[in-house]
DORO-135846 format. One record per residue (C-alpha): residue number from 1; z, y, x. Coordinates in Angstrom, 3 decimals, decimal comma. Layout:
    nr          w          v          u
   NUM          Z          Y          X
...
//
This chain:
    nr          w          v          u
     1     70,010     37,617    -64,728
     2     69,878     35,420    -67,668
     3     71,278     32,112    -65,855
     4     73,802     34,424    -64,065
     5     75,630     35,591    -67,374
     6     79,252     35,237    -67,129
     7     80,714     32,058    -68,659
     8     84,328     31,848    -70,096
     9     85,377     30,397    -66,420
    10     84,031     33,212    -64,604
    11     85,517     35,960    -67,072
    12     88,799     34,091    -66,753
    13     88,635     34,027    -63,117
    14     87,803     37,881    -63,028
    15     90,539     38,897    -65,286
    16     93,179     36,678    -64,255
    17     92,844     36,579    -60,329
    18     90,486     39,307    -59,301
    19     90,390     42,685    -61,572
    20     94,026     43,731    -60,309
    21     92,640     43,112    -56,641
    22     89,210     44,567    -56,363
    23     89,527     48,619    -56,335
    24     87,899     50,933    -58,243
    25     85,615     51,916    -55,131
    26     83,835     49,320    -53,364
    27     81,446     49,560    -50,112
    28     79,603     46,579    -49,751
    29     78,546     46,150    -45,886
    30     76,707     43,043    -45,794
    31     73,689     43,045    -48,739
    32     70,285     41,731    -48,688
    33     67,436     43,969    -50,260
    34     64,183     42,187    -49,804
    35     60,983     40,465    -51,522
    36     60,002     36,992    -51,534
    37     56,626     38,040    -50,382
    38     57,778     39,192    -46,945
    39     58,301     35,470    -45,943
    40     54,766     34,829    -44,542
    41     55,197     31,113    -44,043
    42     52,484     29,237    -45,971
    43     54,621     26,320    -46,610
    44     57,896     28,294    -48,099
    45     57,541     27,075    -51,420
    46     58,546     23,523    -50,115
    47     60,967     25,203    -47,298
    48     64,890     25,041    -47,687
    49     65,188     28,931    -49,234
    50     62,625     27,761    -51,767
    51     65,398     26,316    -54,538
    52     67,930     29,316    -53,610
    53     66,738     32,836    -53,252
    54     63,175     32,007    -53,662
    55     63,821     30,450    -57,275
    56     66,508     32,806    -58,287
    57     66,384     36,187    -56,439
    58     62,329     36,571    -55,014
    59     62,427     40,625    -55,610
    60     65,775     42,356    -55,009
    61     65,641     45,746    -56,027
    62     68,091     48,316    -55,830
    63     68,164     48,391    -59,611
    64     68,844     44,449    -59,773
    65     71,550     44,922    -57,273
    66     73,153     47,404    -59,349
    67     72,912     45,065    -62,505
    68     74,623     42,049    -60,470
    69     77,179     44,430    -59,371
    70     77,812     45,717    -62,964
    71     78,117     42,074    -64,479
    72     80,172     40,721    -61,616
    73     82,656     43,828    -60,852
    74     82,672     45,448    -64,169
    75     84,388     49,044    -63,989
    76     83,607     49,431    -60,244
    77     81,450     51,837    -58,128
    78     79,579     49,837    -55,673
    79     77,833     51,359    -52,500
    80     76,256     49,316    -50,022
    81     74,952     48,848    -46,597
    82     71,862     46,584    -47,165
    83     69,473     45,174    -44,852
    84     66,368     42,673    -45,282
    85     66,536     39,112    -45,740
    86     66,092     37,434    -42,004
    87     62,888     35,366    -42,957
    88     62,225     32,906    -39,835
    89     58,548     33,749    -38,122
    90     56,131     34,715    -39,495
    91     58,021     37,413    -41,294
    92     56,545     40,951    -42,483
    93     59,098     42,919    -40,433
    94     57,337     46,134    -41,174
    95     57,222     45,858    -44,967
    96     60,882     44,626    -44,962
    97     62,263     47,619    -42,959
    98     59,865     50,233    -45,253
    99     61,171     48,560    -48,410
   100     65,040     48,246    -47,633
   101     64,668     51,854    -46,653
   102     62,852     53,003    -49,869
   103     65,680     50,678    -52,172
   104     68,558     52,122    -50,371
   105     67,742     55,695    -50,646
   106     68,121     55,276    -54,279
   107     72,019     55,029    -53,870
   108     72,843     58,397    -52,459
   109     76,072     57,220    -50,200
   110     74,403     53,921    -49,083
   111     72,610     53,096    -46,035
   112     70,304     50,381    -44,543
   113     69,772     48,488    -41,364
   114     66,476     47,613    -39,745
   115     65,372     43,949    -39,331
   116     64,300     43,569    -35,594
   117     63,131     40,794    -33,279
   118     62,699     40,453    -29,435
   119     59,148     41,576    -29,431
   120     60,010     45,154    -30,519
   121     60,250     47,766    -27,615
   122     62,577     50,465    -27,424
   123     60,130     52,808    -28,929
   124     59,102     50,886    -31,868
   125     62,796     50,648    -32,908
   126     63,173     54,616    -32,286
   127     60,268     55,407    -34,339
   128     61,177     53,037    -36,981
   129     64,705     54,569    -37,227
   130     63,279     58,316    -37,262
   131     60,900     57,233    -39,865
   132     63,183     55,438    -42,296
   133     66,566     57,005    -41,588
   134     67,984     53,399    -41,267
   135     71,195     53,430    -39,235
   136     71,318     50,087    -37,236
   137     69,884     46,938    -36,479
   138     70,172     43,434    -38,149
   139     68,835     40,882    -35,355
   140     68,797     37,208    -36,172
   141     69,202     34,046    -34,417
   142     65,954     32,498    -36,120
   143     63,971     34,924    -33,479
   144     65,637     33,650    -30,309
   145     63,219     33,891    -27,338
   146     64,610     30,341    -26,156
   147     63,184     28,707    -29,617
   148     66,820     27,333    -30,000
   149     68,126     29,218    -32,910
   150     71,373     27,123    -32,755
   151     72,625     27,208    -29,352
   152     71,216     30,762    -28,192
   153     73,264     33,532    -26,779
   154     73,231     37,149    -28,107
   155     70,901     38,681    -25,752
   156     68,281     35,817    -26,528
   157     67,762     37,223    -30,001
   158     68,931     40,867    -29,127
   159     67,692     41,831    -26,096
   160     69,610     44,708    -24,112
   161     66,549     47,094    -24,272
   162     67,477     47,117    -28,033
   163     71,129     47,404    -27,624
   164     70,590     50,400    -25,465
   165     68,711     51,967    -28,106
   166     71,441     51,346    -30,507
   167     74,183     52,817    -27,966
   168     72,078     56,179    -27,289
   169     71,951     56,549    -30,984
   170     75,222     55,406    -32,179
   171     74,125     52,546    -34,487
   172     75,526     49,736    -36,095
   173     74,564     46,305    -35,121
   174     75,085     43,477    -37,851
   175     75,522     40,366    -35,862
   176     75,462     36,782    -37,431
   177     76,174     35,033    -34,126
   178     74,727     31,772    -33,189
   179     76,468     28,532    -31,412
   180     77,862     25,527    -33,168
   181     81,452     26,873    -32,811
   182     80,382     30,644    -33,866
   183     83,014     32,999    -32,297
   184     85,053     30,362    -30,688
   185     82,169     29,675    -28,069
   186     83,336     30,921    -24,769
   187     79,782     32,588    -24,317
   188     80,054     34,294    -27,802
   189     83,405     35,746    -26,755
   190     82,362     36,546    -23,315
   191     78,912     38,430    -24,443
   192     80,699     40,645    -27,452
   193     83,559     41,583    -24,853
   194     81,047     42,672    -22,053
   195     78,315     44,209    -24,465
   196     80,843     46,034    -26,421
   197     82,266     47,629    -23,100
   198     78,548     48,074    -21,392
   199     77,529     50,011    -24,737
   200     80,540     51,811    -25,812
   201     78,749     53,620    -28,773
   202     77,346     50,682    -30,272
   203     78,890     49,834    -33,715
   204     79,418     46,037    -33,851
   205     80,032     44,293    -37,205
   206     80,491     40,639    -36,818
   207     79,200     38,999    -40,044
   208     80,932     36,157    -41,861
   209     84,299     36,868    -39,973
   210     82,717     36,307    -36,892
   211     81,073     33,444    -38,225
   212     84,473     31,811    -38,708
   213     84,302     30,047    -42,008
   214     87,636     28,257    -41,463
   215     90,461     29,163    -39,504
   216     90,250     27,362    -36,021
   217     87,403     29,489    -34,798
   218     88,959     33,178    -35,296
   219     92,173     31,725    -34,446
   220     90,837     30,780    -31,052
   221     89,153     34,013    -30,712
   222     91,025     36,725    -32,229
   223     93,265     37,482    -28,798
   224     89,949     38,325    -26,909
   225     88,686     40,585    -29,672
   226     91,743     42,301    -30,855
   227     91,770     45,996    -29,649
   228     87,874     45,990    -28,924
   229     87,499     49,955    -29,976
   230     83,674     49,396    -31,335
   231     83,825     45,999    -33,097
   232     84,452     45,545    -36,931
   233     84,056     42,180    -38,999
   234     82,998     41,627    -42,444
   235     84,205     38,964    -45,021
   236     80,839     37,935    -46,343
   237     80,478     34,283    -48,148
   238     83,811     33,377    -46,288
   239     85,679     31,047    -49,085
   240     88,788     29,647    -47,244
   241     91,752     31,624    -47,579
   242     92,962     30,404    -44,164
   243     90,123     31,683    -42,386
   244     90,799     35,417    -43,999
   245     94,482     35,048    -43,165
   246     93,583     34,199    -39,625
   247     91,209     37,317    -39,266
   248     93,660     40,152    -40,897
   249     96,424     38,781    -38,499
   250     94,189     38,265    -35,645
   251     92,198     41,207    -35,316
   252     94,137     43,682    -37,821
   253     93,442     44,981    -41,179
   254     91,596     48,143    -40,023
   255     88,762     46,258    -38,386
   256     87,941     44,197    -41,581
   257     85,533     45,297    -44,271
   258     84,111     43,687    -47,620
   259     80,458     42,293    -47,709
   260     79,165     40,109    -50,415
   261     76,036     38,648    -48,569
   262     74,174     39,405    -51,789
   263     71,782     37,667    -53,119
   264     73,916     34,547    -52,007
   265     77,020     35,929    -53,744
   266     75,638     35,690    -57,269
   267     74,690     31,963    -56,603
   268     77,206     29,518    -57,886
   269     79,105     27,170    -55,751
   270     81,402     27,586    -52,578
   271     81,147     27,552    -48,538
   272     83,246     24,672    -47,981
   273     84,804     23,494    -44,537
   274     85,851     20,252    -42,983
   275     86,510     19,318    -39,552
   276     84,742     22,099    -37,535
   277     82,057     22,240    -40,098
   278     81,008     24,358    -43,057
   279     78,327     23,990    -45,856
   280     77,407     25,316    -49,032
   281     78,253     23,307    -52,001
   282     76,350     23,835    -55,171
   283     76,137     22,435    -58,693
   284     72,986     20,524    -57,694
   285     73,837     19,464    -54,108
   286     76,499     17,002    -54,723
   287     77,205     13,579    -56,231
   288     80,927     14,170    -57,025
   289     82,755     12,545    -60,040
   290     84,293     15,333    -61,666
   291     85,157     14,006    -64,985
   292     88,797     14,401    -64,375
   293     88,706     18,245    -64,451
   294     86,421     21,211    -65,209
   295     83,493     20,482    -63,527
   296     81,976     24,412    -63,557
   297     81,194     26,431    -60,553
   298     81,851     30,159    -60,737
   299     79,984     32,599    -58,240
   300     80,340     32,309    -54,297
   301     81,246     35,947    -54,812
   302     84,286     34,961    -56,725
   303     85,527     32,122    -54,585
   304     85,244     34,517    -51,599
   305     87,343     37,353    -53,594
   306     89,585     34,688    -54,315
   307     89,946     33,599    -50,864
   308     90,374     37,487    -49,644
   309     93,180     37,769    -52,072
   310     95,179     34,816    -51,087
   311     94,450     35,384    -47,338
   312     96,317     38,556    -47,604
   313     99,392     36,976    -49,080
   314    101,361     36,721    -45,797
   315    101,017     40,210    -44,745
   316    101,602     41,860    -48,175
   317     98,464     43,791    -48,577
   318     99,467     47,390    -49,498
   319     97,408     49,596    -51,964
   320     96,455     51,625    -49,267
   321     95,105     48,632    -47,138
   322     93,169     47,038    -49,953
   323     91,269     50,288    -50,687
   324     90,407     50,483    -46,778
   325     89,417     46,668    -46,834
   326     86,960     47,384    -49,900
   327     85,838     50,937    -49,131
   328     87,678     53,271    -46,666
   329     87,023     51,708    -43,423
   330     83,224     50,951    -44,106
   331     82,885     54,628    -45,206
   332     84,011     56,046    -42,205
   333     81,962     53,786    -40,153
   334     78,712     54,746    -42,012
   335     79,785     58,173    -42,002
   336     80,233     58,158    -38,157
   337     76,582     57,063    -37,930
   338     75,188     59,584    -40,218
   339     76,391     62,243    -37,934
   340     74,500     60,825    -34,630
   341     70,977     60,718    -36,702
//
């Protein structure tokens, strides 16, 4: 944590902008608990994650997550919905799921999800859920059977026999959509609508504002998603206020929940958007001339919280809505899963 101690800039942003926005109780629905060792790629030391989580957070324990939250959100009580980091094949899925179950059990009101790939049978998933007490599934596009992690459809990396298990048990599915246009892609809209209707007991959470880091994608899709009774959205790592505004207004505040994407959130920088693209801007990956201003970067989590706050101005977020955004909606969702297992 020494490299992530708060600077004067961080303290200023927290005190001046965020302390009056973040409620006393927080349930983070998008948090990763993992070990770098579960990435079995022999070349991972030179891969794209080596200079990020591999360098800064190679082993995330429950205690580390608590320490980070205590530093970044002082005075708050934090609960979590946590799941493994989706390392590309080869990944140690069994160890990942055993580890996240053991760590989340340290938080009495927190829960975990199971990392899955398309090769797992229904019985594989059922036995792991029964053994670990995890309350849902975390698929990821890296595991697509098509070999294309960019343009695959949902059932290419989450086959229907797995969705059927989640439906029968009333599980959560944390969905990071594929496709270059994210939720604006017609196939994603069609798949979410069809799958949510076919499997009504699944609780879908569409991560990263349904992978709409800027407003245009959710603006296009919201009218097709609003009113789906078993679909929710998390705000993890979305740093553009217009995207949050479009989400709040497009799908309704009662469908939106706070997520941090830790241990991404405690890294410094911001997810920026341009055109129809988005990317991570960090202190070390740009050549901007910033001599005219204070060039320090704060935490991605703080940039996200700033966007969440400013995105809510138009709707005049009430105290009740704010507490639901950070805690109540997620708590009810997790508790509904607890009753079915």
